[in-house]
N, C-alpha and C positions, 0 to 999 in steps of 0.2 A: 284687451284681455278677455272681455266678454266674447268677442269674435273668435279668439283662439279656443275658448271653452266650447263654443258651438261646434267648431270643426272637430275637436277632440271627441265630443259626444256623438257626432255623426259617424266618425270612424269607428268608435266603440260599438255603435249600433250595428254597423255593417259586419263587424267581426262577430258580434253575438248572433246575428242572423245566420252567418255562414257556419257557425258552430252548432247550430240546432240540427238534430237528426232529421233527415229527409223522410217525410211520411207520404207525400204525394208529389208526383211529377205530372204536369199538364203538357201535352204535345198536340200538334196539329199539322195537317197537310191537306192538300187538295185530293179529290177522288182520283185514284190511279189503279183501276182494277187490272188484275185480281189482287194486287198488293193492298190497296185501300179502296173499299167500296163506298158508295154514297153515304152510308150510315157510319162510316169509320171502321167497320169490321174488315177483316182480311189478314193476310200473312203478317204484314208489318205490325198491326196492333197486337196480334197473338204473340209474336216473338218478343216485342218490346215489353208487353205486359208480363210475360213469363220471366224475362230476364230481371225485371224490377221486382217481381213477386219473390224471386229467389233471394232477394236482399230485403224482404219485408217492406217493400215500397209499392204503393198503389199508383197505377198509371191511368190517366184519363186522356181520351182521344177526342179532338175536335176536328171539324172539317170546314174548310173555306178555300177559295181560290189561292193558288200558290203565292202569288205576289202579295195578297192581303195577309197570308199567314206569316210571311217573312216580316211584314210590318208589325204584326202582332208580337212576333218574337223580339223585335227591336224595342217595342213599347213595354215589354215585360208581361204582356197578357197571357203568353204561354212560355213554358220553360225551355222546350225543345222543339225542333222539327225532326221527326223520327226517321225520315227517309231523304237523305241528301247525298249527292256526289261531291267529293272533295274537289275544289278548284283553288288555285293560288289566290284569287281574289277573295273567296270566302274565308280562306285560312287567315286573312288579316283580322277578321272580326269574330270568327267562330272557333270553338273547340269541337273536335270530332272524336267519336268513339272508335274502337276497333271495328272493322267492317263485319257486318253480320249476314251479308248476302253478296252475290256477284251478278250484276246485270250485264247480260250479253246484248249489245245494241245491234239490231239488224236493219236491213233495208227492205222495205215493202214496195212491191210494184204491181201494176195491172198485168194480168197474165196475157192479155192480148197485145201488149207492147214488148217487142223483142228487146231485151236489154242484156248485154254481156257484162257481168259483174265479177270482178276479181279483187275488190278492195276499194280503198278510198280514191285511188287515182282514176278508176273507171267511173266515178261520179262527176268528173270535170264537165262543166258547162251544162249540167242538168239543173232542174228546179226541184227543190225538196221542201216539204212541209215539216215543220218542227214545232215542239211545244214551247211557247214563249217563257223565257226565264230559266230554262233547264240548263244544267251544267255542261252539256255537250256542245254548246254554241261556239265556244272558242275553237274547239277542235274542228268542227265542221266549217267554220268560216275560213279556215286555213286551206281548204281545198280549192284549187284554182278554178274560178269561173262558176262554182256551185252557188246557185241562187237560193237563199233561205227564205221561206215564207212562214213567219211565226204565227201560231194560232193558239187558242186557249186550251185545247184538249187533244188527246190522241185520237179520239173518235173524229173530231173535225179534220185532223191531219189525214186520216185514212180515207175519209169521205171525199177529200179533195183529189186524192189519187184515183178513187173509184170513178169520179166524174171526169178524170183525165185532164184536170186543170193544173196539175203538177206532175212531174215525172215519177217521183218516189217520195216516200216518207221514211223517217227513222223512228224506231220503236224498240223498247225492251222486248226480248223474245217472248216472254210469258205474257206480257200485256198484249202483244200482237196476236198471239194464239187465242187469248181470251176474246178479243174483239172479233176476230175472224170466225170464231166458233159461235158466238152469241148474237151477232148482227147479220141477218140474212143479206142485207144490201151490200155486204163486203165480200161476197163469195167469189168474186172475180179477182181478188187480191191474193198475193202469195209472198211468202218470206224468201228472201235470197240468202244464200250461203256462200262464203263463210260469214261469221259475225263481223261487223264493221269495226267494233271496238268493245272492250270489256271495261266496266266501271264498277269498282267496289262501292257498296252501299253502306252508309254510316248514319248515325244520329248526330245532330249538331246542337250545341248550346252556345249562347253568347259568351265571349270571354269576360264581359262585364257583369255577367250574372253572379250574384254573391255566392251562390252554391254551384256554379257551373262546373268547376273541376270535380267536385264531389259527385254530382249527378253523372258525369262521364265515367268516373271511376266505379261507381256502384253499378252502372249498366255493364261495364266491361266484366266486372266480377260475376254478375248474375248471368251474363252470356256464357262465360266459361263454364258455369255450373250446369246450365241446361244443355250444353254440348256434351259434357261428361256423362250426364245421366240419361241421355238419349232423347229428351223431350224436344230438342231443336230439330232433330231429324224426323221425328214423328209429326211435327207441325208442317215441315216442308212437304212430307208425303201427303198429309191431309189436304193441303191446298193445291198441290200440283200433280198428285198421283193420277187424277182423272183426265189430264190433258194428253 
């Protein structure tokens, strides 16, 4: 009987926790300029902060390597990872918001290397540097003969191409533009068109989070508000208008 009472009390506690109004949401991600800078600032923080603020919720951003941040999410140390691509594997354990941005994934090559690019099939039997743990891995691994070299950051991926130790790298278009503009040692790299694939960008929370569904719902409502009042477009222009 005492055991059953403990279980009932535990379930009641979870229900009470879930029923409490959300005041603060803590999220985290690795640096991913220009979306997320070393100090956590950037487009992602501004959009997520604005969407939650529209619902009277405070958002806090933390920065750590991506693999560590996913562990922190599983441990409950953070509530959300604010920049995620949907994958079937992730959907088993995560709830996803409505997409709030669209990432155009492009191929980057060394301008001194002649490369005829017309899409995924033209990458067959090449070597490509990729960021370890990112959601595009399953798609890229399906390309026949493409050798994937996982690294910890986009800068490392691009530098490997610059040194001509791999044939190409894959990158988000705006992230590639940011690095090619700000890092002089990458001036011999160029973006190939068309885009390889397009990935909608979401925020994710664990399905087991006691307020996970509510966090997702509140973000979606706030996102709709800032799109209606024009704030969303102003944030996009502020961050990307100078590229």
